[in-house]
Structure formats: structure tokens, C-alpha cells
C-alpha positions in Angstrom: 0.0 0.0 0.0 1.4 3.4 -0.9 1.4 6.0 1.9 1.6 9.7 1.1 1.8 13.0 2.9 2.4 16.6 2.3 4.6 19.1 4.3 4.5 22.8 3.7 7.3 25.1 4.9 7.3 28.9 4.7 10.6 30.7 4.3 11.8 34.3 3.9 14.4 33.0 1.5 14.0 33.7 -2.2 12.7 30.8 -4.2 15.9 30.2 -6.2 18.0 30.1 -2.9 15.6 27.7 -1.2 15.4 25.5 -4.3 19.2 25.2 -4.4 19.4 24.5 -0.6 16.8 21.7 -1.1 19.0 20.0 -3.7 22.3 20.6 -1.9 23.9 17.4 -0.7 25.9 19.4 1.9 22.7 21.1 3.3 21.0 17.7 3.5 23.9 16.1 5.3 23.9 19.0 7.8 20.1 18.7 8.3 20.4 15.0 9.0 23.4 15.0 11.4 21.3 13.2 14.1 21.0 10.1 11.9 24.7 10.3 10.9 23.5 10.6 7.3 26.3 11.1 4.7 26.7 10.8 1.0 28.9 7.9 0.0 28.3 7.5 -3.7 27.3 9.5 -6.8 27.1 13.2 -6.2 28.7 13.5 -2.7 28.8 17.3 -2.3 27.4 20.5 -3.9 24.2 20.6 -5.9 22.6 17.5 -7.4 21.2 17.9 -10.9 18.7 16.3 -13.3 19.4 12.6 -13.9 22.1 12.4 -11.2 22.2 10.0 -8.3 23.4 10.1 -4.7 23.8 7.2 -2.3 23.2 7.9 1.3 24.3 6.0 4.3 22.5 6.6 7.6 21.3 5.0 10.8 17.5 5.1 11.4 15.8 3.1 14.2 19.4 2.0 15.2 19.7 0.2 11.8 22.3 1.1 9.3 20.7 1.8 5.9 21.8 2.7 2.4 19.6 4.4 -0.2 20.4 5.6 -3.7 18.1 8.3 -5.1 18.0 9.8 -8.6 16.7 13.2 -9.6 14.1 12.2 -12.1 12.9 15.7 -13.0 14.2 19.2 -12.4 12.5 22.5 -13.4 14.6 25.3 -11.8 13.3 27.0 -9.6 9.8 25.5 -9.5 10.2 21.8 -8.7 12.3 18.7 -8.7 11.6 15.1 -7.9 13.9 12.4 -6.4 13.1 8.7 -6.4 14.7 5.8 -4.8 16.5 3.5 -7.2 17.9 1.2 -4.6 17.3 1.0 -0.9 15.1 0.0 2.0 11.7 0.9 0.5 9.7 -1.0 -2.1 9.2 2.5 -3.6 10.0 6.1 -2.5 9.2 9.3 -4.4 9.7 12.9 -3.1 8.4 15.9 -5.1 9.8 19.3 -4.0 7.7 22.3 -5.1 8.6 26.0 -4.7 6.2 28.9 -4.9 7.1 32.5 -4.6 5.2 34.3 -1.9 4.9 37.9 -0.6 7.1 36.9 2.4 9.5 34.7 0.5 8.8 31.1 -0.6 6.5 28.3 0.2 8.2 24.9 -0.2 5.8 21.9 -0.5 7.2 18.4 0.0 5.0 15.6 -1.4 6.2 12.2 -0.3 4.9 8.8 -1.4 6.4 5.5 -0.2 5.7 1.8 0.1 7.4 -0.3 2.7 8.6 -3.8 1.7 7.6 -7.1 3.5 3.9 -7.2 2.6 1.5 -7.0 5.5 4.4 -6.5 8.0 5.5 -3.5 5.9 2.0 -2.1 5.9 1.8 -2.4 9.7 5.2 -0.6 10.0 3.9 2.2 7.6 0.9 2.8 9.8 2.5 2.4 13.2 5.9 4.1 12.7 7.1 5.0 9.2 4.6 7.6 8.2 5.0 9.7 11.4 8.8 9.2 11.4 9.2 10.4 7.8 6.7 13.2 8.2 8.7 14.5 11.1 12.0 14.0 9.3 10.8 16.0 6.2 9.2 18.7 8.4 12.4 19.1 10.4 14.5 19.2 7.2 12.2 21.9 5.8 12.5 24.0 8.9 16.3 23.6 8.8 16.4 24.8 5.1 13.9 27.6 5.7 16.2 29.4 8.1 18.9 31.4 6.3 22.3 29.6 6.6 25.5 31.6 7.0 
């Protein structure tokens, strides 16, 4: 079963700046320090672009994980999509949208994922994964929304 959720983050940053922060491997690494997340393959620093991949290594729920994502579409500075090509999910898709606002930018994250392991995966989706990922995406959004030095 595919689970989906939407997170919206308001930022005073200009749309182009927030767009680039959202596709910055370095900013992502900084925002996920708590999970020890780091890029270990593909694009490992700077900005990731259309068709490029990054492999992340992290520890979530005490379990070491690897996930390779590819940018499957990029429309600067409006939107980009990354999708898992290898990793812990049966499927994972993250659409990042950026809309100019009077006060800066509204960033909308649309996430869809499917856990592996059939009925056990569906149980994990409902009991843990959805809330965990929603919190992770919301926290990352808030990290990016605050101007970085």
C-alpha cells in the first residue's frame, strides 16, 4: 500500500535560494546529522542535478541503511523530484515544489512511499514510518527555511 503525505514550509528566502538548498547534498547532510547521514556515492557534495544520483548511508531506528536516489525531473526554480532506485523501501518518491510568496517562498514536499515485506510493511507504515518520515521531512524543511550563514 502506498502511503503519502504533504509538508509545507514557509521561508523568507528567495525561491531560487531555497530550491538550491533543497538539492544541496551538503545542506541535506547538515540537516540529518542526528541520523549520521552522509553521501557515500554518486554526487557527494554540492548541488545534485537532473538525472544524477546520490547514495546515502545513515542510521535510522538503530539500523544502518543505504539508499540511492535519482533526480528524475528538475524544473529550476519551480520543482524537482527524487526517487529511490535502490534502498530500504519498495518505492519512495519525493516531489519538492517551490512557490514565490509575498514573504519569500512556500516549499511543498509531497512524499509517497511503500514499505517492503507485505503485511508487516503495511503495519510498519501505519505504526511508525509515516509519522517518522513526516517529522524528518518537516524538520529538514525548517532547517532549510532558516537562512544559513
